[in-house]
mmCIF file as gemmi writes it, N, C-alpha and C atoms, coordinates in Angstrom:
data_model
loop_
_atom_site.group_PDB
_atom_site.id
_atom_site.type_symbol
_atom_site.label_atom_id
_atom_site.label_alt_id
_atom_site.label_comp_id
_atom_site.label_asym_id
_atom_site.label_entity_id
_atom_site.label_seq_id
_atom_site.pdbx_PDB_ins_code
_atom_site.Cartn_x
_atom_site.Cartn_y
_atom_site.Cartn_z
_atom_site.occupancy
_atom_site.B_iso_or_equiv
_atom_site.pdbx_formal_charge
_atom_site.auth_seq_id
_atom_site.auth_asym_id
_atom_site.pdbx_PDB_model_num
ATOM 1 N N . UNK Axp A 1 ? 42.681 128.571 118.983 1 0 ? 1 A 1
ATOM 2 C CA . UNK Axp A 1 ? 43.19 127.269 118.624 1 0 ? 1 A 1
ATOM 3 C C . UNK Axp A 1 ? 42.921 126.98 117.159 1 0 ? 1 A 1
ATOM 4 N N . UNK Axp A 2 ? 41.828 127.501 116.617 1 0 ? 2 A 1
ATOM 5 C CA . UNK Axp A 2 ? 41.483 127.262 115.223 1 0 ? 2 A 1
ATOM 6 C C . UNK Axp A 2 ? 42.531 127.869 114.293 1 0 ? 2 A 1
ATOM 7 N N . UNK Axp A 3 ? 43.081 129.029 114.674 1 0 ? 3 A 1
ATOM 8 C CA . UNK Axp A 3 ? 44.116 129.656 113.857 1 0 ? 3 A 1
ATOM 9 C C . UNK Axp A 3 ? 45.347 128.769 113.794 1 0 ? 3 A 1
ATOM 10 N N . UNK Axp A 4 ? 45.706 128.156 114.904 1 0 ? 4 A 1
ATOM 11 C CA . UNK Axp A 4 ? 46.868 127.282 114.945 1 0 ? 4 A 1
ATOM 12 C C . UNK Axp A 4 ? 46.677 126.056 114.074 1 0 ? 4 A 1
ATOM 13 N N . UNK Axp A 5 ? 45.474 125.483 114.113 1 0 ? 5 A 1
ATOM 14 C CA . UNK Axp A 5 ? 45.187 124.318 113.276 1 0 ? 5 A 1
ATOM 15 C C . UNK Axp A 5 ? 45.195 124.709 111.804 1 0 ? 5 A 1
ATOM 16 N N . UNK Axp A 6 ? 44.665 125.882 111.498 1 0 ? 6 A 1
ATOM 17 C CA . UNK Axp A 6 ? 44.651 126.339 110.116 1 0 ? 6 A 1
ATOM 18 C C . UNK Axp A 6 ? 46.08 126.559 109.627 1 0 ? 6 A 1
ATOM 19 N N . UNK Axp A 7 ? 46.911 127.204 110.448 1 0 ? 7 A 1
ATOM 20 C CA . UNK Axp A 7 ? 48.29 127.464 110.058 1 0 ? 7 A 1
ATOM 21 C C . UNK Axp A 7 ? 49.046 126.156 109.846 1 0 ? 7 A 1
ATOM 22 N N . UNK Axp A 8 ? 48.842 125.199 110.738 1 0 ? 8 A 1
ATOM 23 C CA . UNK Axp A 8 ? 49.496 123.906 110.604 1 0 ? 8 A 1
ATOM 24 C C . UNK Axp A 8 ? 49.046 123.209 109.324 1 0 ? 8 A 1
ATOM 25 N N . UNK Axp A 9 ? 47.751 123.276 109.029 1 0 ? 9 A 1
ATOM 26 C CA . UNK Axp A 9 ? 47.236 122.689 107.801 1 0 ? 9 A 1
ATOM 27 C C . UNK Axp A 9 ? 47.79 123.378 106.563 1 0 ? 9 A 1
ATOM 28 N N . UNK Axp A 10 ? 47.904 124.7 106.627 1 0 ? 10 A 1
ATOM 29 C CA . UNK Axp A 10 ? 48.453 125.452 105.494 1 0 ? 10 A 1
ATOM 30 C C . UNK Axp A 10 ? 49.91 125.087 105.251 1 0 ? 10 A 1
ATOM 31 N N . UNK Axp A 11 ? 50.667 124.947 106.325 1 0 ? 11 A 1
ATOM 32 C CA . UNK Axp A 11 ? 52.076 124.562 106.195 1 0 ? 11 A 1
ATOM 33 C C . UNK Axp A 11 ? 52.187 123.157 105.616 1 0 ? 11 A 1
ATOM 34 N N . UNK Axp A 12 ? 51.381 122.24 106.119 1 0 ? 12 A 1
ATOM 35 C CA . UNK Axp A 12 ? 51.41 120.871 105.607 1 0 ? 12 A 1
ATOM 36 C C . UNK Axp A 12 ? 51.011 120.84 104.131 1 0 ? 12 A 1
ATOM 37 N N . UNK Axp A 13 ? 50.009 121.608 103.763 1 0 ? 13 A 1
ATOM 38 C CA . UNK Axp A 13 ? 49.585 121.673 102.365 1 0 ? 13 A 1
ATOM 39 C C . UNK Axp A 13 ? 50.665 122.251 101.467 1 0 ? 13 A 1
ATOM 40 N N . UNK Axp A 14 ? 51.312 123.304 101.944 1 0 ? 14 A 1
ATOM 41 C CA . UNK Axp A 14 ? 52.396 123.907 101.168 1 0 ? 14 A 1
ATOM 42 C C . UNK Axp A 14 ? 53.541 122.925 100.987 1 0 ? 14 A 1
ATOM 43 N N . UNK Axp A 15 ? 53.866 122.226 102.049 1 0 ? 15 A 1
ATOM 44 C CA . UNK Axp A 15 ? 54.942 121.243 101.983 1 0 ? 15 A 1
ATOM 45 C C . UNK Axp A 15 ? 54.596 120.136 100.991 1 0 ? 15 A 1
ATOM 46 N N . UNK Axp A 16 ? 53.376 119.646 101.042 1 0 ? 16 A 1
ATOM 47 C CA . UNK Axp A 16 ? 52.95 118.604 100.108 1 0 ? 16 A 1
ATOM 48 C C . UNK Axp A 16 ? 53.006 119.107 98.669 1 0 ? 16 A 1
ATOM 49 N N . UNK Axp A 17 ? 52.594 120.341 98.454 1 0 ? 17 A 1
ATOM 50 C CA . UNK Axp A 17 ? 52.647 120.928 97.116 1 0 ? 17 A 1
ATOM 51 C C . UNK Axp A 17 ? 54.063 121.067 96.603 1 0 ? 17 A 1
ATOM 52 N N . UNK Axp A 18 ? 54.959 121.499 97.449 1 0 ? 18 A 1
ATOM 53 C CA . UNK Axp A 18 ? 56.366 121.65 97.057 1 0 ? 18 A 1
ATOM 54 C C . UNK Axp A 18 ? 56.953 120.294 96.708 1 0 ? 18 A 1
ATOM 55 N N . UNK Axp A 19 ? 56.722 119.312 97.568 1 0 ? 19 A 1
ATOM 56 C CA . UNK Axp A 19 ? 57.266 117.973 97.317 1 0 ? 19 A 1
ATOM 57 C C . UNK Axp A 19 ? 56.708 117.413 96.017 1 0 ? 19 A 1
ATOM 58 N N . UNK Axp A 20 ? 55.401 117.534 95.809 1 0 ? 20 A 1
ATOM 59 C CA . UNK Axp A 20 ? 54.792 117.026 94.574 1 0 ? 20 A 1
ATOM 60 C C . UNK Axp A 20 ? 55.359 117.738 93.353 1 0 ? 20 A 1
ATOM 61 N N . UNK Axp A 21 ? 55.521 119.035 93.461 1 0 ? 21 A 1
ATOM 62 C CA . UNK Axp A 21 ? 56.076 119.795 92.339 1 0 ? 21 A 1
ATOM 63 C C . UNK Axp A 21 ? 57.506 119.419 92.022 1 0 ? 21 A 1
ATOM 64 N N . UNK Axp A 22 ? 58.296 119.236 93.048 1 0 ? 22 A 1
ATOM 65 C CA . UNK Axp A 22 ? 59.702 118.885 92.846 1 0 ? 22 A 1
ATOM 66 C C . UNK Axp A 22 ? 59.828 117.474 92.278 1 0 ? 22 A 1
ATOM 67 N N . UNK Axp A 23 ? 59.017 116.563 92.795 1 0 ? 23 A 1
ATOM 68 C CA . UNK Axp A 23 ? 59.114 115.175 92.349 1 0 ? 23 A 1
ATOM 69 C C . UNK Axp A 23 ? 58.616 114.98 90.918 1 0 ? 23 A 1
ATOM 70 N N . UNK Axp A 24 ? 57.717 115.82 90.458 1 0 ? 24 A 1
ATOM 71 C CA . UNK Axp A 24 ? 57.195 115.68 89.093 1 0 ? 24 A 1
ATOM 72 C C . UNK Axp A 24 ? 57.975 116.518 88.089 1 0 ? 24 A 1
ATOM 73 N N . UNK Axp A 25 ? 58.904 117.34 88.543 1 0 ? 25 A 1
ATOM 74 C CA . UNK Axp A 25 ? 59.694 118.164 87.642 1 0 ? 25 A 1
ATOM 75 C C . UNK Axp A 25 ? 60.706 117.284 86.893 1 0 ? 25 A 1
ATOM 76 N N . UNK Axp A 26 ? 60.961 117.595 85.641 1 0 ? 26 A 1
ATOM 77 C CA . UNK Axp A 26 ? 61.902 116.783 84.854 1 0 ? 26 A 1
ATOM 78 C C . UNK Axp A 26 ? 63.357 117.148 85.159 1 0 ? 26 A 1
ATOM 79 N N . UNK Axp A 27 ? 63.837 116.714 86.309 1 0 ? 27 A 1
ATOM 80 C CA . UNK Axp A 27 ? 65.219 116.985 86.719 1 0 ? 27 A 1
ATOM 81 C C . UNK Axp A 27 ? 65.879 115.668 87.093 1 0 ? 27 A 1
ATOM 82 N N . UNK Axp A 28 ? 67.189 115.714 87.189 1 0 ? 28 A 1
ATOM 83 C CA . UNK Axp A 28 ? 67.911 114.523 87.623 1 0 ? 28 A 1
ATOM 84 C C . UNK Axp A 28 ? 67.703 114.31 89.114 1 0 ? 28 A 1
ATOM 85 N N . UNK Axp A 29 ? 68.007 113.121 89.584 1 0 ? 29 A 1
ATOM 86 C CA . UNK Axp A 29 ? 67.861 112.816 91.006 1 0 ? 29 A 1
ATOM 87 C C . UNK Axp A 29 ? 68.696 113.733 91.871 1 0 ? 29 A 1
ATOM 88 N N . UNK Axp A 30 ? 69.894 114.032 91.412 1 0 ? 30 A 1
ATOM 89 C CA . UNK Axp A 30 ? 70.778 114.914 92.174 1 0 ? 30 A 1
ATOM 90 C C . UNK Axp A 30 ? 70.171 116.31 92.305 1 0 ? 30 A 1
ATOM 91 N N . UNK Axp A 31 ? 69.637 116.833 91.209 1 0 ? 31 A 1
ATOM 92 C CA . UNK Axp A 31 ? 69.013 118.159 91.239 1 0 ? 31 A 1
ATOM 93 C C . UNK Axp A 31 ? 67.758 118.147 92.117 1 0 ? 31 A 1
ATOM 94 N N . UNK Axp A 32 ? 66.996 117.073 92.026 1 0 ? 32 A 1
ATOM 95 C CA . UNK Axp A 32 ? 65.773 116.955 92.818 1 0 ? 32 A 1
ATOM 96 C C . UNK Axp A 32 ? 66.099 116.922 94.307 1 0 ? 32 A 1
ATOM 97 N N . UNK Axp A 33 ? 67.113 116.145 94.679 1 0 ? 33 A 1
ATOM 98 C CA . UNK Axp A 33 ? 67.518 116.095 96.095 1 0 ? 33 A 1
ATOM 99 C C . UNK Axp A 33 ? 68.012 117.447 96.576 1 0 ? 33 A 1
ATOM 100 N N . UNK Axp A 34 ? 68.735 118.156 95.73 1 0 ? 34 A 1
ATOM 101 C CA . UNK Axp A 34 ? 69.22 119.493 96.095 1 0 ? 34 A 1
ATOM 102 C C . UNK Axp A 34 ? 68.037 120.444 96.292 1 0 ? 34 A 1
ATOM 103 N N . UNK Axp A 35 ? 67.056 120.346 95.395 1 0 ? 35 A 1
ATOM 104 C CA . UNK Axp A 35 ? 65.869 121.203 95.526 1 0 ? 35 A 1
ATOM 105 C C . UNK Axp A 35 ? 65.102 120.886 96.804 1 0 ? 35 A 1
ATOM 106 N N . UNK Axp A 36 ? 64.939 119.591 97.086 1 0 ? 36 A 1
ATOM 107 C CA . UNK Axp A 36 ? 64.238 119.194 98.314 1 0 ? 36 A 1
ATOM 108 C C . UNK Axp A 36 ? 64.972 119.693 99.549 1 0 ? 36 A 1
ATOM 109 N N . UNK Axp A 37 ? 66.295 119.592 99.545 1 0 ? 37 A 1
ATOM 110 C CA . UNK Axp A 37 ? 67.08 120.068 100.689 1 0 ? 37 A 1
ATOM 111 C C . UNK Axp A 37 ? 66.919 121.578 100.855 1 0 ? 37 A 1
ATOM 112 N N . UNK Axp A 38 ? 66.967 122.295 99.748 1 0 ? 38 A 1
ATOM 113 C CA . UNK Axp A 38 ? 66.803 123.755 99.806 1 0 ? 38 A 1
ATOM 114 C C . UNK Axp A 38 ? 65.432 124.124 100.37 1 0 ? 38 A 1
ATOM 115 N N . UNK Axp A 39 ? 64.394 123.482 99.853 1 0 ? 39 A 1
ATOM 116 C CA . UNK Axp A 39 ? 63.043 123.778 100.337 1 0 ? 39 A 1
ATOM 117 C C . UNK Axp A 39 ? 62.883 123.386 101.802 1 0 ? 39 A 1
ATOM 118 N N . UNK Axp A 40 ? 63.458 122.246 102.18 1 0 ? 40 A 1
ATOM 119 C CA . UNK Axp A 40 ? 63.377 121.82 103.584 1 0 ? 40 A 1
ATOM 120 C C . UNK Axp A 40 ? 64.066 122.833 104.491 1 0 ? 40 A 1
ATOM 121 N N . UNK Axp A 41 ? 65.211 123.329 104.058 1 0 ? 41 A 1
ATOM 122 C CA . UNK Axp A 41 ? 65.924 124.338 104.858 1 0 ? 41 A 1
ATOM 123 C C . UNK Axp A 41 ? 65.111 125.619 104.973 1 0 ? 41 A 1
ATOM 124 N N . UNK Axp A 42 ? 64.47 126.015 103.863 1 0 ? 42 A 1
ATOM 125 C CA . UNK Axp A 42 ? 63.636 127.226 103.894 1 0 ? 42 A 1
ATOM 126 C C . UNK Axp A 42 ? 62.467 127.044 104.862 1 0 ? 42 A 1
ATOM 127 N N . UNK Axp A 43 ? 61.817 125.878 104.789 1 0 ? 43 A 1
ATOM 128 C CA . UNK Axp A 43 ? 60.685 125.616 105.683 1 0 ? 43 A 1
ATOM 129 C C . UNK Axp A 43 ? 61.13 125.557 107.137 1 0 ? 43 A 1
ATOM 130 N N . UNK Axp A 44 ? 62.295 124.983 107.379 1 0 ? 44 A 1
ATOM 131 C CA . UNK Axp A 44 ? 62.824 124.916 108.747 1 0 ? 44 A 1
ATOM 132 C C . UNK Axp A 44 ? 63.082 126.329 109.271 1 0 ? 44 A 1
ATOM 133 N N . UNK Axp A 45 ? 63.713 127.153 108.454 1 0 ? 45 A 1
ATOM 134 C CA . UNK Axp A 45 ? 63.994 128.531 108.876 1 0 ? 45 A 1
ATOM 135 C C . UNK Axp A 45 ? 62.699 129.285 109.169 1 0 ? 45 A 1
ATOM 136 N N . UNK Axp A 46 ? 61.699 129.076 108.319 1 0 ? 46 A 1
ATOM 137 C CA . UNK Axp A 46 ? 60.407 129.738 108.526 1 0 ? 46 A 1
ATOM 138 C C . UNK Axp A 46 ? 59.748 129.252 109.813 1 0 ? 46 A 1
ATOM 139 N N . UNK Axp A 47 ? 59.838 127.948 110.082 1 0 ? 47 A 1
ATOM 140 C CA . UNK Axp A 47 ? 59.253 127.394 111.306 1 0 ? 47 A 1
ATOM 141 C C . UNK Axp A 47 ? 59.954 127.961 112.541 1 0 ? 47 A 1
ATOM 142 N N . UNK Axp A 48 ? 61.264 128.078 112.474 1 0 ? 48 A 1
ATOM 143 C CA . UNK Axp A 48 ? 62.024 128.643 113.601 1 0 ? 48 A 1
ATOM 144 C C . UNK Axp A 48 ? 61.615 130.096 113.825 1 0 ? 48 A 1
ATOM 145 N N . UNK Axp A 49 ? 61.458 130.839 112.723 1 0 ? 49 A 1
ATOM 146 C CA . UNK Axp A 49 ? 61.051 132.24 112.838 1 0 ? 49 A 1
ATOM 147 C C . UNK Axp A 49 ? 59.659 132.353 113.474 1 0 ? 49 A 1
ATOM 148 N N . UNK Axp A 50 ? 58.736 131.503 113.027 1 0 ? 50 A 1
ATOM 149 C CA . UNK Axp A 50 ? 57.379 131.528 113.59 1 0 ? 50 A 1
ATOM 150 C C . UNK Axp A 50 ? 57.398 131.142 115.064 1 0 ? 50 A 1
ATOM 151 N N . UNK Axp A 51 ? 58.223 130.158 115.42 1 0 ? 51 A 1
ATOM 152 C CA . UNK Axp A 51 ? 58.333 129.746 116.824 1 0 ? 51 A 1
ATOM 153 C C . UNK Axp A 51 ? 58.848 130.902 117.669 1 0 ? 51 A 1
ATOM 154 N N . UNK Axp A 52 ? 59.865 131.588 117.168 1 0 ? 52 A 1
ATOM 155 C CA . UNK Axp A 52 ? 60.421 132.726 117.913 1 0 ? 52 A 1
ATOM 156 C C . UNK Axp A 52 ? 59.397 133.845 118.061 1 0 ? 52 A 1
ATOM 157 N N . UNK Axp A 53 ? 58.625 134.088 117.001 1 0 ? 53 A 1
ATOM 158 C CA . UNK Axp A 53 ? 57.581 135.115 117.074 1 0 ? 53 A 1
ATOM 159 C C . UNK Axp A 53 ? 56.515 134.733 118.093 1 0 ? 53 A 1
ATOM 160 N N . UNK Axp A 54 ? 56.14 133.453 118.099 1 0 ? 54 A 1
ATOM 161 C CA . UNK Axp A 54 ? 55.128 132.992 119.051 1 0 ? 54 A 1
ATOM 162 C C . UNK Axp A 54 ? 55.641 133.108 120.481 1 0 ? 54 A 1
ATOM 163 N N . UNK Axp A 55 ? 56.916 132.773 120.699 1 0 ? 55 A 1
ATOM 164 C CA . UNK Axp A 55 ? 57.503 132.875 122.04 1 0 ? 55 A 1
ATOM 165 C C . UNK Axp A 55 ? 57.539 134.33 122.491 1 0 ? 55 A 1
ATOM 166 N N . UNK Axp A 56 ? 57.933 135.218 121.599 1 0 ? 56 A 1
ATOM 167 C CA . UNK Axp A 56 ? 57.98 136.642 121.928 1 0 ? 56 A 1
ATOM 168 C C . UNK Axp A 56 ? 56.581 137.149 122.292 1 0 ? 56 A 1
ATOM 169 N N . UNK Axp A 57 ? 55.6 136.764 121.498 1 0 ? 57 A 1
ATOM 170 C CA . UNK Axp A 57 ? 54.221 137.2 121.775 1 0 ? 57 A 1
ATOM 171 C C . UNK Axp A 57 ? 53.731 136.629 123.1 1 0 ? 57 A 1
ATOM 172 N N . UNK Axp A 58 ? 54.041 135.358 123.362 1 0 ? 58 A 1
ATOM 173 C CA . UNK Axp A 58 ? 53.629 134.734 124.625 1 0 ? 58 A 1
ATOM 174 C C . UNK Axp A 58 ? 54.289 135.439 125.806 1 0 ? 58 A 1
ATOM 175 N N . UNK Axp A 59 ? 55.549 135.801 125.666 1 0 ? 59 A 1
ATOM 176 C CA . UNK Axp A 59 ? 56.244 136.527 126.733 1 0 ? 59 A 1
ATOM 177 C C . UNK Axp A 59 ? 55.599 137.884 126.982 1 0 ? 59 A 1
ATOM 178 N N . UNK Axp A 60 ? 55.232 138.567 125.894 1 0 ? 60 A 1
ATOM 179 C CA . UNK Axp A 60 ? 54.579 139.874 126.031 1 0 ? 60 A 1
ATOM 180 C C . UNK Axp A 60 ? 53.23 139.738 126.741 1 0 ? 60 A 1
ATOM 181 N N . UNK Axp A 61 ? 52.458 138.744 126.33 1 0 ? 61 A 1
ATOM 182 C CA . UNK Axp A 61 ? 51.143 138.531 126.94 1 0 ? 61 A 1
ATOM 183 C C . UNK Axp A 61 ? 51.298 138.169 128.41 1 0 ? 61 A 1
ATOM 184 N N . UNK Axp A 62 ? 52.27 137.317 128.711 1 0 ? 62 A 1
ATOM 185 C CA . UNK Axp A 62 ? 52.516 136.914 130.099 1 0 ? 62 A 1
ATOM 186 C C . UNK Axp A 62 ? 52.888 138.124 130.954 1 0 ? 62 A 1
ATOM 187 N N . UNK Axp A 63 ? 53.778 138.951 130.447 1 0 ? 63 A 1
ATOM 188 C CA . UNK Axp A 63 ? 54.197 140.148 131.187 1 0 ? 63 A 1
ATOM 189 C C . UNK Axp A 63 ? 53.012 141.088 131.402 1 0 ? 63 A 1
ATOM 190 N N . UNK Axp A 64 ? 52.198 141.258 130.363 1 0 ? 64 A 1
ATOM 191 C CA . UNK Axp A 64 ? 51.025 142.12 130.468 1 0 ? 64 A 1
ATOM 192 C C . UNK Axp A 64 ? 50.045 141.584 131.509 1 0 ? 64 A 1
ATOM 193 N N . UNK Axp A 65 ? 49.813 140.286 131.493 1 0 ? 65 A 1
ATOM 194 C CA . UNK Axp A 65 ? 48.89 139.677 132.456 1 0 ? 65 A 1
ATOM 195 C C . UNK Axp A 65 ? 49.419 139.811 133.886 1 0 ? 65 A 1
ATOM 196 N N . UNK Axp A 66 ? 50.723 139.641 134.068 1 0 ? 66 A 1
ATOM 197 C CA . UNK Axp A 66 ? 51.305 139.798 135.405 1 0 ? 66 A 1
ATOM 198 C C . UNK Axp A 66 ? 51.127 141.231 135.895 1 0 ? 66 A 1
ATOM 199 N N . UNK Axp A 67 ? 51.333 142.199 134.997 1 0 ? 67 A 1
ATOM 200 C CA . UNK Axp A 67 ? 51.154 143.606 135.376 1 0 ? 67 A 1
ATOM 201 C C . UNK Axp A 67 ? 49.702 143.893 135.749 1 0 ? 67 A 1
ATOM 202 N N . UNK Axp A 68 ? 48.793 143.348 134.965 1 0 ? 68 A 1
ATOM 203 C CA . UNK Axp A 68 ? 47.362 143.566 135.264 1 0 ? 68 A 1
ATOM 204 C C . UNK Axp A 68 ? 46.971 142.891 136.574 1 0 ? 68 A 1
ATOM 205 N N . UNK Axp A 69 ? 47.491 141.695 136.815 1 0 ? 69 A 1
ATOM 206 C CA . UNK Axp A 69 ? 47.181 140.991 138.064 1 0 ? 69 A 1
ATOM 207 C C . UNK Axp A 69 ? 47.739 141.77 139.255 1 0 ? 69 A 1
ATOM 208 N N . UNK Axp A 70 ? 48.933 142.301 139.097 1 0 ? 70 A 1
ATOM 209 C CA . UNK Axp A 70 ? 49.533 143.096 140.168 1 0 ? 70 A 1
ATOM 210 C C . UNK Axp A 70 ? 48.705 144.35 140.434 1 0 ? 70 A 1
ATOM 211 N N . UNK Axp A 71 ? 48.22 144.981 139.372 1 0 ? 71 A 1
ATOM 212 C CA . UNK Axp A 71 ? 47.394 146.174 139.515 1 0 ? 71 A 1
ATOM 213 C C . UNK Axp A 71 ? 46.087 145.841 140.249 1 0 ? 71 A 1
ATOM 214 N N . UNK Axp A 72 ? 45.455 144.743 139.856 1 0 ? 72 A 1
ATOM 215 C CA . UNK Axp A 72 ? 44.208 144.332 140.519 1 0 ? 72 A 1
ATOM 216 C C . UNK Axp A 72 ? 44.469 144.037 141.991 1 0 ? 72 A 1
ATOM 217 N N . UNK Axp A 73 ? 45.576 143.352 142.275 1 0 ? 73 A 1
ATOM 218 C CA . UNK Axp A 73 ? 45.926 143.032 143.663 1 0 ? 73 A 1
ATOM 219 C C . UNK Axp A 73 ? 46.126 144.311 144.479 1 0 ? 73 A 1
ATOM 220 N N . UNK Axp A 74 ? 46.847 145.269 143.91 1 0 ? 74 A 1
ATOM 221 C CA . UNK Axp A 74 ? 47.091 146.532 144.619 1 0 ? 74 A 1
ATOM 222 C C . UNK Axp A 74 ? 45.789 147.294 144.857 1 0 ? 74 A 1
ATOM 223 N N . UNK Axp A 75 ? 44.91 147.288 143.855 1 0 ? 75 A 1
ATOM 224 C CA . UNK Axp A 75 ? 43.625 147.978 144.02 1 0 ? 75 A 1
ATOM 225 C C . UNK Axp A 75 ? 42.772 147.282 145.071 1 0 ? 75 A 1
ATOM 226 N N . UNK Axp A 76 ? 42.806 145.958 145.084 1 0 ? 76 A 1
ATOM 227 C CA . UNK Axp A 76 ? 42.036 145.212 146.086 1 0 ? 76 A 1
ATOM 228 C C . UNK Axp A 76 ? 42.586 145.471 147.482 1 0 ? 76 A 1
ATOM 229 N N . UNK Axp A 77 ? 43.909 145.471 147.603 1 0 ? 77 A 1
ATOM 230 C CA . UNK Axp A 77 ? 44.516 145.764 148.908 1 0 ? 77 A 1
ATOM 231 C C . UNK Axp A 77 ? 44.157 147.17 149.378 1 0 ? 77 A 1
ATOM 232 N N . UNK Axp A 78 ? 44.131 148.115 148.434 1 0 ? 78 A 1
ATOM 233 C CA . UNK Axp A 78 ? 43.738 149.479 148.781 1 0 ? 78 A 1
ATOM 234 C C . UNK Axp A 78 ? 42.291 149.552 149.243 1 0 ? 78 A 1
ATOM 235 N N . UNK Axp A 79 ? 41.432 148.813 148.564 1 0 ? 79 A 1
ATOM 236 C CA . UNK Axp A 79 ? 40.018 148.808 148.946 1 0 ? 79 A 1
ATOM 237 C C . UNK Axp A 79 ? 39.833 148.183 150.319 1 0 ? 79 A 1
ATOM 238 N N . UNK Axp A 80 ? 40.562 147.11 150.583 1 0 ? 80 A 1
ATOM 239 C CA . UNK Axp A 80 ? 40.48 146.456 151.9 1 0 ? 80 A 1
ATOM 240 C C . UNK Axp A 80 ? 40.985 147.414 152.975 1 0 ? 80 A 1
ATOM 241 N N . UNK Axp A 81 ? 42.075 148.095 152.697 1 0 ? 81 A 1
ATOM 242 C CA . UNK Axp A 81 ? 42.629 149.03 153.681 1 0 ? 81 A 1
ATOM 243 C C . UNK Axp A 81 ? 41.655 150.179 153.924 1 0 ? 81 A 1
ATOM 244 N N . UNK Axp A 82 ? 41.031 150.672 152.855 1 0 ? 82 A 1
ATOM 245 C CA . UNK Axp A 82 ? 40.044 151.736 153.003 1 0 ? 82 A 1
ATOM 246 C C . UNK Axp A 82 ? 38.864 151.261 153.859 1 0 ? 82 A 1
ATOM 247 N N . UNK Axp A 83 ? 38.435 150.031 153.647 1 0 ? 83 A 1
ATOM 248 C CA . UNK Axp A 83 ? 37.325 149.48 154.427 1 0 ? 83 A 1
ATOM 249 C C . UNK Axp A 83 ? 37.721 149.352 155.893 1 0 ? 83 A 1
ATOM 250 N N . UNK Axp A 84 ? 38.947 148.906 156.141 1 0 ? 84 A 1
ATOM 251 C CA . UNK Axp A 84 ? 39.435 148.785 157.529 1 0 ? 84 A 1
ATOM 252 C C . UNK Axp A 84 ? 39.488 150.152 158.191 1 0 ? 84 A 1
ATOM 253 N N . UNK Axp A 85 ? 40.016 151.125 157.46 1 0 ? 85 A 1
ATOM 254 C CA . UNK Axp A 85 ? 40.112 152.476 158.002 1 0 ? 85 A 1
ATOM 255 C C . UNK Axp A 85 ? 38.728 153.043 158.305 1 0 ? 85 A 1
ATOM 256 N N . UNK Axp A 86 ? 37.803 152.802 157.401 1 0 ? 86 A 1
ATOM 257 C CA . UNK Axp A 86 ? 36.437 153.282 157.589 1 0 ? 86 A 1
ATOM 258 C C . UNK Axp A 86 ? 35.791 152.593 158.795 1 0 ? 86 A 1
ATOM 259 N N . UNK Axp A 87 ? 36.014 151.333 158.961 1 0 ? 87 A 1
ATOM 260 C CA . UNK Axp A 87 ? 35.462 150.586 160.076 1 0 ? 87 A 1
ATOM 261 C C . UNK Axp A 87 ? 36.065 151.06 161.4 1 0 ? 87 A 1
ATOM 262 N N . UNK Axp A 88 ? 37.373 151.307 161.397 1 0 ? 88 A 1
ATOM 263 C CA . UNK Axp A 88 ? 38.054 151.742 162.626 1 0 ? 88 A 1
ATOM 264 C C . UNK Axp A 88 ? 37.625 153.157 163.032 1 0 ? 88 A 1
ATOM 265 N N . UNK Axp A 89 ? 37.19 153.977 162.113 1 0 ? 89 A 1
ATOM 266 C CA . UNK Axp A 89 ? 36.762 155.345 162.436 1 0 ? 89 A 1
ATOM 267 C C . UNK Axp A 89 ? 35.421 155.341 163.172 1 0 ? 89 A 1
ATOM 268 N N . UNK Axp A 90 ? 34.65 154.292 163 1 0 ? 90 A 1
ATOM 269 C CA . UNK Axp A 90 ? 33.312 154.253 163.602 1 0 ? 90 A 1
ATOM 270 C C . UNK Axp A 90 ? 33.35 153.882 165.019 1 0 ? 90 A 1
């Protein structure tokens, strides 16, 4: 969770820096608005990319966990069956 908070803080800091830099630059209002729109679009695209990466990673982790849970279940069922077989032989 700390990594997520750090990343969010870094993004917010970068955004604040970009806005401050654009607003203090000696450009016309039209140029400044165009720059802000460009930067906003870049940040949006980056956020979408990060979201997609996080979703892909979450899907991979979920699939891996399901496979491991299935493996544990199968091993437990095998152990139970072995115990039953051993008990029935006596």
